[in-house]
C-alpha positions in Angstrom: 69.7 41.5 33.6 69.3 38.5 35.9 68.3 40.9 38.8 65.8 43.0 36.7 64.9 39.8 35.5 64.6 38.1 39.5 62.2 41.5 40.1 59.9 41.1 37.1 59.1 37.2 37.3 57.6 35.6 40.6 57.8 31.8 39.6 60.0 30.5 36.2 61.6 27.4 34.8 65.0 27.3 34.2 64.1 27.7 30.1 62.2 30.3 30.0 65.4 32.5 32.0 67.6 31.1 30.1 66.0 32.5 27.0 65.2 35.3 28.2 67.7 36.7 29.3 71.3 38.2 28.6 71.7 36.6 24.6 75.3 37.7 24.0 76.4 35.1 26.9 76.7 31.6 27.4 74.0 29.6 28.1 76.5 28.2 30.4 77.3 31.5 31.9 73.4 32.7 31.9 73.2 29.3 34.2 75.9 30.2 36.0 74.7 33.9 37.1 71.0 32.2 37.9 72.7 29.3 40.2 74.9 32.3 41.7 71.6 34.5 42.8 69.6 31.1 43.8 73.2 30.5 46.2 73.1 34.7 47.7 69.1 33.9 48.2 68.2 36.2 45.3 66.3 32.8 43.7 65.4 29.7 45.3 65.2 26.7 43.6 62.3 25.0 44.5 62.1 22.0 42.3 63.7 20.2 39.8 63.8 23.7 36.8 61.7 25.5 38.2 62.4 28.5 40.5 61.0 31.4 41.9 62.3 35.0 43.3 63.4 36.3 46.5 63.5 39.9 45.2 61.3 43.3 45.1 57.7 42.8 45.5 58.8 38.8 45.9 60.6 39.2 48.8 60.1 36.7 51.6 56.6 35.5 50.1 55.8 32.7 49.2 54.6 31.9 45.6 51.7 31.7 44.5 51.1 28.7 44.6 48.8 28.0 41.1 51.0 29.3 39.2 53.8 26.8 40.6 52.2 24.1 40.0 51.1 25.2 36.4 55.3 25.8 35.5 56.3 22.0 37.1 55.3 21.1 33.7 55.3 21.9 30.7 51.8 20.3 29.7 50.5 20.5 33.7 47.2 21.0 33.9 45.3 21.5 37.5 42.8 19.4 38.5 41.0 17.6 41.3 40.5 19.8 44.7 43.2 22.4 42.8 41.0 22.9 40.2 37.9 24.2 42.0 40.3 26.3 43.8 41.3 27.6 40.6 37.6 28.4 39.5 37.0 29.9 43.2 34.7 27.4 44.2 36.5 25.4 46.9 34.6 25.1 50.2 37.8 24.9 52.2 41.1 25.3 51.2 43.4 22.4 50.9 47.3 22.9 51.6 47.6 19.9 48.2 48.3 20.9 45.0 47.3 18.7 42.4 47.8 18.7 38.8 47.7 16.4 35.6 50.6 15.5 33.5 51.4 13.3 31.1 55.5 13.6 32.4 56.7 12.6 35.7 56.9 14.8 38.2 58.5 13.9 41.9 56.5 15.1 44.9 57.6 18.3 46.8 57.3 20.7 48.6 56.8 24.9 49.0 56.5 26.3 52.5 53.7 24.3 53.7 52.2 23.3 50.1 53.2 19.3 48.9 52.7 20.0 45.1 51.6 16.5 43.3 51.9 15.0 39.7 48.7 13.1 39.1 48.6 11.2 36.2 45.5 11.4 33.3 43.2 8.6 32.3 45.4 6.2 30.4 41.9 6.7 27.5 43.3 10.1 27.0 45.7 12.5 25.1 47.8 15.5 26.9 45.3 17.1 28.8 47.3 20.7 27.9 46.7 19.7 24.6 42.6 19.6 24.9 40.4 23.2 24.8 37.3 21.3 25.7 38.9 19.5 28.6 40.8 22.4 30.1 41.0 26.6 30.3 42.9 29.6 31.1 41.9 30.9 34.7 43.6 34.0 36.4 46.3 33.7 39.0 46.8 36.6 40.4 48.6 38.5 36.8 49.2 35.5 35.2 46.7 33.1 33.3 47.2 29.2 33.5 45.2 25.9 32.2 43.0 24.2 34.8 40.4 21.6 33.9 37.1 23.2 32.8 34.3 22.3 34.8 32.5 20.1 33.3 35.6 17.9 33.9 36.6 18.7 36.8 33.1 17.6 37.9 33.9 13.6 36.9 36.8 14.1 37.8 36.4 14.8 41.5 33.2 12.1 41.4 36.2 9.8 40.0 39.1 10.6 43.0 37.4 11.3 46.0 40.5 11.3 47.8 42.1 13.8 45.4 38.7 16.1 46.0 38.5 16.5 50.1 35.7 13.8 50.1 31.9 13.6 49.1 31.0 16.2 51.3 33.7 18.7 50.2 33.2 18.2 46.5 29.1 18.5 46.8 29.3 21.9 48.5 31.8 23.0 46.1 30.3 22.2 42.8 26.9 24.1 44.4 30.1 26.9 43.4 30.0 26.7 39.7 26.5 28.9 38.5 26.9 27.3 35.2 27.4 23.5 33.4 27.0 22.5 30.4 26.0 18.8 30.7 26.7 18.0 27.3 30.3 18.8 27.6 30.1 16.3 30.4 28.3 13.7 28.2 31.0 14.1 26.1 33.4 13.7 28.7 32.2 10.9 30.6 31.7 9.3 26.5 35.7 9.8 26.0 37.0 8.4 29.4 34.7 5.3 28.1 33.5 4.5 31.7 30.3 3.3 32.8 31.2 4.1 37.0 31.8 7.8 35.6 28.6 7.9 33.7 26.7 6.7 36.3 27.8 8.9 39.1 28.0 12.2 36.9 25.1 11.4 35.9 23.3 11.1 39.8 24.8 14.5 40.5 24.1 16.4 37.2 20.4 15.3 38.3 20.2 16.1 41.8 21.6 19.6 40.4 18.6 20.0 37.2 17.1 22.7 38.4 20.0 25.1 39.1 21.8 24.6 35.9 19.3 23.4 33.8 20.4 20.4 32.3 18.0 18.4 29.8 16.8 15.5 30.6 18.2 14.3 26.6 21.6 15.2 28.3 20.7 12.9 31.8 19.1 10.4 29.1 22.8 9.9 27.2 24.6 9.3 29.9 21.6 6.0 31.5 22.5 5.2 28.0 26.6 4.7 28.6 26.0 3.2 32.0 25.6 -1.1 31.4 24.0 -3.3 33.4 25.6 -1.7 37.3 25.6 -1.8 40.2 27.6 0.8 40.9 29.1 3.1 44.1 29.4 6.1 44.1 32.4 5.8 46.9 34.3 2.9 48.4 32.8 3.5 52.0 31.9 1.1 54.7 28.4 3.3 55.5 25.1 1.9 55.0 23.9 2.6 51.4 20.6 3.8 49.4 20.4 2.6 45.8 19.4 5.0 43.2 17.9 3.1 40.4 17.7 5.4 38.0 22.1 5.1 37.8 22.0 1.9 39.3 23.9 3.4 42.2 24.5 3.0 45.4 25.0 5.9 47.6 25.9 6.4 51.2 22.6 6.5 53.1 21.6 9.2 55.2 23.5 12.1 54.0 22.2 15.7 53.2 23.1 15.7 49.2 20.8 18.3 48.1 21.6 20.2 51.4 25.3 20.0 50.1 25.1 21.5 47.2 23.1 24.5 47.3 24.8 25.4 50.5 
């Protein structure tokens, strides 16, 4: 049973293994069988409670990183630059794999990839439970949860350090053929952040024609901005002031070219 399971499952949690293999033997025996498989090199432990097969089609292969991240916690949701990659729009590939979870998960590495858990914003409940905040995306033969394009837009603008920087975010966002500006505004309202409203509104206006953003949604975001002023990034770069959003943005950068590239 153990060998058959390992031949069919690339990445799995300890609980998944114990629930699926031979129920006629004790739980401790099933765990011992898995531990023996690890010692024989038939499987490997990635981090606490998470394993990868090293048998059959999976022998010698790096496990699919999106699947590893998705199984790193019961409520894990791929986020930030990893969400951009999951949606197929990332301008570049990163070896930093990010997921949000209410549970604490220690940083771990697999074959040169660094897996990091990020705590969700304090004002939000468990992300995996909210269909308006996450969606299933395909990862090989599996489906994993990633933040929606709308949440990804806001999250990346709020944490450019987790998204590859401003140019990477804009070039990646331009890969989304559609963007529901009403859902962006709803998420910003849930965050309760005037800075998020200013940054998201600025970007939606930048991609207004491409995404067919109605003026009413831009006005909703403007109403959330407060008095300001705000900054797009903490860069020491000289800045231009975008009056409509009370937002300082780094000066002299080709924002429109980036988002349309």
